N, C-alpha and C positions, 0 to 999 in steps of 0.2 A: 585202535586196530582191530580188522578183522581177522578171524582164525581161518587158517588154511580149508580152503573148500568152502568157508560159509560166502553168501553174496557181499559184493562191495558194497560199502555204506553208499547211500545215494540222499541228495537233497531232491526237494518238490518242490518245483518252481513252476507258475501257472499251470499245474497238475500234470506236467511230465515229471517222471523222472530223472534226475541228472546225477551222473557221478559225482562222487566228493571232489575226485580229483581233476575237474576240470577247471578252466580258467575261470574268473570272475562274470559274470551277467552283468552289462549294463542296462539298467532298466531306464526307459524312456518315460516321460509323463504324457498319457494320452495315447500311447500307441500299444495296440494289443501284442503285436510280434515285435520285439526289438530288432530282430534279424534283418527285417525288412524295411528298416528306416534308408532312406534316401537311395531306393530302388531304379526310379525313375529319372530319365537325364533331361538335363532345361533345354526347354523350345522359348524360342520368341513369340508364344502364341498372344501373351498380352502386349505386347509392342504393335506386334499387329492388330490387334482390335483398337487400340488406341488410333493407329496411321488410318486405318478406316472409317472411324468415328469422325475424327479430324475433316478428313475429307467429305465425308457426308454434310458437316456441320457446314463448310465451307465450299461446298459445291466444287471441289477440286477432286480433280483426277490425280494431281500430282503427289497426293499422300496415298491415295487408295490404290495407285499400282503397285506401290512397295509393300503397300499392307498385304494386298492379294499374294504377293510373291512369296511372302514372308510367313503366310497362313499354310500355303501348302508344302512348304517346308515342314513346318511345326506339323501337319498331317502326316506328310511324311513318316517323321519321327514316331508318332504316337500311334501310327497303325503297325509299328515293329512290336510295341509294348501296348497289349491290350489291357484296359482298367488305368491309360493314363490320364491324370486329372487334367492337362491340357487340351483334349481333345476337343471337349466342348467350345472352348475360347477359340481354338482355331478355327474350327467350323463356322462359328458366328463372326470371326473376322473376315473367312473368305465369303459369305453369305453379304456382309454389310458392304465389304469392298466391291464387289462385281454389282450390288445393287447402285453403290456410287457411280462405277463408272457409266452404268448404264443412266444414270439420271444427267450425269455431265455432258454425255453423247447428245443425250434428248436435247439437253439446252442449247448446246451448241447448235444442233441441227435447227433449232426454231429460230434462232438468231441470224442462222445464213438464209432459211427460208425469208424470214422477214426483211432480210436485207434485200434478198433478191426482188421480193414482191414491190418495196419501194424505189429498188431501181427501175423497174419495169413499168410503173405508172408514171415516172416521170417528177415526182416529188422531190423537190429541191431543198 
């Protein structure tokens, strides 16, 4: 025990002095600061990216539209927490989703134009 008037006994953890009376410290392998473990809320950025890519592969706006909606929700969450690890995924999902929607509209427009030209030319 420390004498009266003497500084309290300290333990050194990660280069910082901690009082000996402090509760036990949880160490997590690979983490530099155990206090920050799990500080970001989860988002659906991965699901949004998968939906956008599936829509791109099948040229279907049916999955790209929900992908863009989920990506926008994920981006709103990541804007509130700077440095959120899902920010890039959400941005990629939004970009791929809009490209898929644009391609889908272009393909539908092409088929409509082809149909109008065929009907106008009288081909049966």
